[in-house]
N, C-alpha and C positions, 0 to 999 in steps of 0.2 A: 528603408532597411537595407541595412548593411549585410552582406552576404552569412555571417557568422552571426548574423542573430538570428537568422532564419533554420541555419543548421540548428544555434542552440536550440531554440524552440520546439523542433522536429525532433531533435533528443532527450528533450525533457517532457514530451507526448509520450515518444516510446518507453522510455524510463520506467513514465507512470503504469503506462498498459503493460509492460514485461513485470512487473507487479504485481497487479491483480492475475496476466496470466498463469505467473509461478506458482502461485502462493494457493492458488481454486485449485491446479493441477494436482498440489502437495509437492513440489517442487520447488522447497526448501533453500536446501544448497545454492543453487539455483537467484531465488530471490535473495537471500544476503548476501549475494555477489552484486547487488544490485545499491548496496549500501554501502560511503565511505569505511576505511577501517575504524574512526573514529567516529563512526555516528550515534545519531542519540535519536531515540523510539521515545516520545509520551505519549501512552495507549489512553488517557485521559479518564485515566481514576486512584493517579496522583503520583503513582511508579514510570518514574523513567529509568529507562535502560540506556547503557553508553557501550559501544562496539560493536561489533558483529557478535560477539561470541554469548552475549548479556541478551540481544536482537534476539538471537534463534532460541534463548527459552520463553518466549513469547508465544512461538509454533509449536514447539516441543510437545508432542500427542496430542495440535489440535485436527488432524488428520483422522485419526481414532475417533476422536470424539463427534465430528460429522457424521464417517460412515455410523458409529453406534447409535449417532440420535436418527438416522434416513432408516436402519437395522429395526429398530425400536419403533416407527412408524410405516414398516414394508414397501417401503418405495424406496429407487435409487438412490446409491449416496453424489449427490452437487453443489457443490456451492458455489455461484454465481457476481465477481465484483463488478460493479456496473461506476464507470465514473463522467461525471457531466459538468459542463462551464466552468471547466479549465484556464485558472487565469494565471497568465506566466509575468512575471515582473522580473527582467535583467538588470543586473543590480552595476555588470561589467561583463567582460566577457568568460570570467572561468566562475562566476557565480550569480544566483537567484534564487526569488520567492515563487511559490504559488498554491494557487487553494484554487480545489475542486472539490463536487460534491460525491457522495458515493450512497448507494442504495445493495445490500446485498439480499439478490434472491436462493434460498433452500429449498427442498423440497416441500416443504408444509406453503412457498410462498416467501411474499416479503418479509425475512427476519430483523432486521434495523439498517436504518440511517446514517448520514452525517457529513463530516467535512475534513477534509486533508486537509493539513496547513502545512504546507514542503517550504527546505529550505533545501538549492542542491549545491551542487561543487564539479566544478571540471576540474577533475583529476586524470595527468595524462589525455586519453583521449578521448574520457568517456564523461556525461554527466551520472552523477551518483546523489542519492541521499546525502545530503551530512545534516540534514534534522526532518521526521514527521512527526508532527503531532494525530492522534487519531482523536476526534471530537464524534463523539455519538450524541446525534443529536432525539431518535426516539428507536423501540423498537414495538413489533407487532407483540402483541398480545399470547399468553401462553395458550395452545390451543390443542 
């Protein structure tokens, strides 16, 4: 393995971790910085969002919805995304693809789970999401 390959893989793993951490804590402005300016995000329901401004609309109001749902249940508000089995395929020194499984925990327990199907691009000295597809495989029964 060449040194650039190890650096790319570690940077991409960090990118995915920062997406989860920033989203879970409501730091959506930092989350959006993880996307290339012309990135696309497919949320799995037939809608594709193009560019950071459109991608931002996915998260508009999300934090408040989580807090309201937790208040209604009388529990502290939180959301935690966990990713596993992250596979990274380097396509060159500036492009890569990746896949990982995710689970989302909320105060009521496991909420939903699925897969992230990603394309990454090295822009300047940072790896960013060029395309992210969220494939939800299942949801917990409402309770």
